[in-house]
C-alpha positions as CSV (number, residue, x, y, z in Angstrom):
1,M,-2.0,6.5,12.8
2,K,-4.2,9.1,12.0
3,K,-4.9,11.3,8.6
4,A,-2.4,14.1,9.8
5,E,0.5,11.8,10.4
6,L,-0.2,9.2,7.6
7,L,0.0,12.2,5.3
8,E,4.0,12.8,7.0
9,V,4.9,9.6,7.1
10,T,4.1,9.4,3.6
11,E,5.2,12.7,2.5
12,Q,8.9,12.0,4.4
13,K,9.3,8.0,3.1
14,F,9.2,9.5,-0.4
15,Q,11.4,12.5,0.3
16,N,13.8,10.5,1.7
17,L,13.5,8.1,-1.5
18,F,14.2,11.5,-3.8
19,D,17.1,12.5,-1.8
20,F,18.6,9.8,-2.4
21,L,18.2,9.4,-5.5
22,E,19.3,12.9,-6.2
23,S,22.9,12.5,-4.9
24,H,23.0,8.9,-6.6
25,D,25.2,8.5,-9.5
26,D,23.0,8.4,-13.1
27,E,25.7,5.9,-14.2
28,K,24.2,3.5,-11.3
29,W,20.8,3.5,-12.1
30,N,21.2,0.7,-14.8
31,Q,23.6,-1.5,-12.4
32,G,22.8,-3.9,-9.2
33,P,24.1,-7.1,-7.8
34,E,24.1,-10.1,-10.1
35,G,20.7,-11.3,-10.4
36,K,19.1,-8.6,-8.6
37,W,17.4,-5.4,-10.1
38,T,18.7,-2.0,-10.8
39,T,18.4,0.7,-9.3
40,G,15.4,2.3,-12.0
41,Q,14.0,-0.9,-12.0
42,H,13.3,-0.5,-7.9
43,V,11.9,2.8,-8.5
44,L,9.8,1.6,-11.7
45,H,8.3,-1.1,-9.0
46,L,7.5,1.5,-6.5
47,L,5.9,3.0,-9.0
48,Q,4.0,0.1,-9.9
49,G,2.8,0.1,-6.4
50,A,1.7,3.5,-6.2
51,K,-0.5,3.4,-9.5
52,P,-2.8,0.4,-8.0
53,L,-3.6,2.0,-4.5
54,N,-4.4,5.6,-6.4
55,R,-6.7,4.1,-8.5
56,A,-8.3,1.9,-5.9
57,M,-9.0,5.0,-3.6
58,G,-10.4,7.0,-6.4
59,L,-12.8,4.2,-6.8
60,P,-16.4,5.0,-5.6
61,M,-16.5,3.5,-1.6
62,F,-19.3,1.3,-2.9
63,F,-17.1,-0.7,-5.3
64,L,-15.1,-1.0,-2.9
65,W,-17.8,-2.5,-0.4
66,Y,-19.0,-5.0,-3.0
67,K,-15.6,-6.1,-4.6
68,F,-14.0,-6.6,-1.1
69,G,-15.7,-5.9,1.7
70,K,-16.1,-4.1,4.7
71,A,-13.5,-4.6,7.5
72,N,-14.8,-6.6,10.8
73,R,-12.0,-5.4,12.8
74,G,-10.2,-1.8,14.2
75,P,-7.3,-0.6,12.2
76,R,-3.5,-2.3,12.8
77,T,-0.7,0.5,13.8
78,Y,2.1,1.4,11.7
79,D,4.5,-1.2,13.3
80,T,1.7,-4.2,13.3
81,V,1.9,-3.7,9.4
82,E,5.4,-3.4,9.0
83,H,6.1,-6.6,11.1
84,K,3.4,-8.3,8.8
85,Y,4.9,-7.9,5.9
86,K,8.2,-8.1,7.0
87,T,7.3,-11.6,8.1
88,K,5.6,-12.3,4.9
89,L,8.4,-11.2,2.8
90,A,10.6,-13.0,4.2
91,A,8.5,-16.2,3.8
92,A,8.1,-15.7,0.5
93,V,11.5,-15.4,-0.8
94,N,11.9,-15.5,-4.6
95,V,8.3,-14.3,-5.1
96,I,7.7,-11.5,-6.9
97,S,4.5,-9.2,-7.0
98,P,2.1,-10.1,-10.1
99,F,2.8,-6.1,-11.4
100,S,6.8,-6.6,-11.1
101,K,7.1,-9.8,-12.9
102,N,9.4,-9.6,-15.8
103,M,10.3,-6.3,-14.7
104,P,11.7,-4.3,-18.1
105,D,14.8,-2.4,-18.7
106,T,15.0,1.3,-17.4
107,P,17.2,2.9,-19.3
108,P,19.6,5.6,-17.8
109,E,17.9,8.3,-20.6
110,G,14.3,7.5,-18.6
111,K,15.5,8.3,-15.0
112,Q,14.1,11.7,-15.0
113,D,11.3,10.3,-16.1
114,I,10.1,7.4,-13.6
115,I,11.4,9.8,-11.2
116,A,8.9,12.3,-12.2
117,Q,6.0,9.5,-12.3
118,L,6.6,8.4,-9.4
119,S,6.4,12.2,-7.9
120,R,3.0,12.8,-9.4
121,Q,1.7,9.5,-7.9
122,K,2.8,10.3,-4.7
123,D,1.1,14.0,-4.9
124,I,-1.9,12.3,-6.2
125,L,-1.4,9.9,-2.6
126,L,-1.5,13.1,-0.9
127,K,-4.4,15.0,-2.1
128,K,-6.6,11.0,-2.1
129,I,-5.7,11.1,1.8
130,K,-6.4,14.7,2.7
131,R,-9.9,13.9,1.1
132,I,-10.8,10.0,2.4
133,S,-12.5,10.2,5.7
134,E,-11.0,8.7,9.0
135,K,-14.6,6.5,8.9
136,N,-13.5,5.1,5.4
137,M,-10.1,4.6,6.2
138,D,-11.2,2.2,8.5
139,T,-14.1,0.7,6.8
140,Y,-13.2,-0.2,3.5
141,L,-10.5,-2.9,2.6
142,I,-8.2,-3.1,-0.4
143,P,-6.6,-6.2,-1.7
144,H,-2.6,-6.8,-1.3
145,P,-1.0,-9.7,-3.6
146,L,1.2,-10.3,-0.7
147,L,-0.8,-8.9,2.2
148,G,-4.2,-10.3,1.6
149,R,-7.4,-7.5,2.0
150,M,-6.3,-4.9,4.2
151,L,-7.9,-1.4,5.1
152,I,-7.2,1.8,3.3
153,R,-5.5,3.0,6.1
154,E,-3.2,-0.1,6.8
155,M,-2.7,0.2,2.5
156,I,-1.6,3.7,3.0
157,M,0.9,3.1,5.9
158,W,2.2,-0.2,3.8
159,N,2.8,2.1,0.8
160,A,5.5,4.1,3.2
161,I,6.8,1.1,4.6
162,H,7.7,-0.1,1.4
163,V,8.9,3.0,-0.5
164,D,11.1,2.7,2.9
165,H,11.9,-1.2,2.2
166,H,13.1,-0.6,-1.1
167,L,15.4,2.8,0.0
168,D,17.0,0.8,2.7
169,I,18.0,-1.8,0.0
170,L,19.7,0.9,-2.5
171,K,21.4,2.2,0.5
172,E,22.8,-1.4,1.5
173,K,23.5,-2.9,-2.1
174,Y,23.5,0.1,-4.3
175,I,26.0,2.9,-3.6
């Protein structure tokens, strides 16, 4: 998946989420199935996933090389990244990302602020995708808490897959 496609899929997945949230009843923001996250907590979780990716993409490439190494293989396809994520997720039942343990409440009055923060992170990510070279996306690695070290290109794909995964959960269980 080339840069233009990454930009398109990232924009589309986030837009689908924002469209859902806009039509989602405000009273349901702080509701969810028993023992599960609320709608707001899902959105906060996505925000918690986007921030570290943007931070990592803002680091000098030599730092990523020094800290995490360089790739010894070519990039995986979108479908392969999605399959690997879903397989690992299914095997890690009740395992929560360290970024999302003890998820705080998301009061309804903070809904627009959290959505605006996520939108800003999306915009930052799109700018970073535009600036990074195809070569650097396929050379440098970023760690993922569940999937291990991934190419920057794969991490961008994963982010879009992650947004879509949570949107599917919201559509299925939170309407």
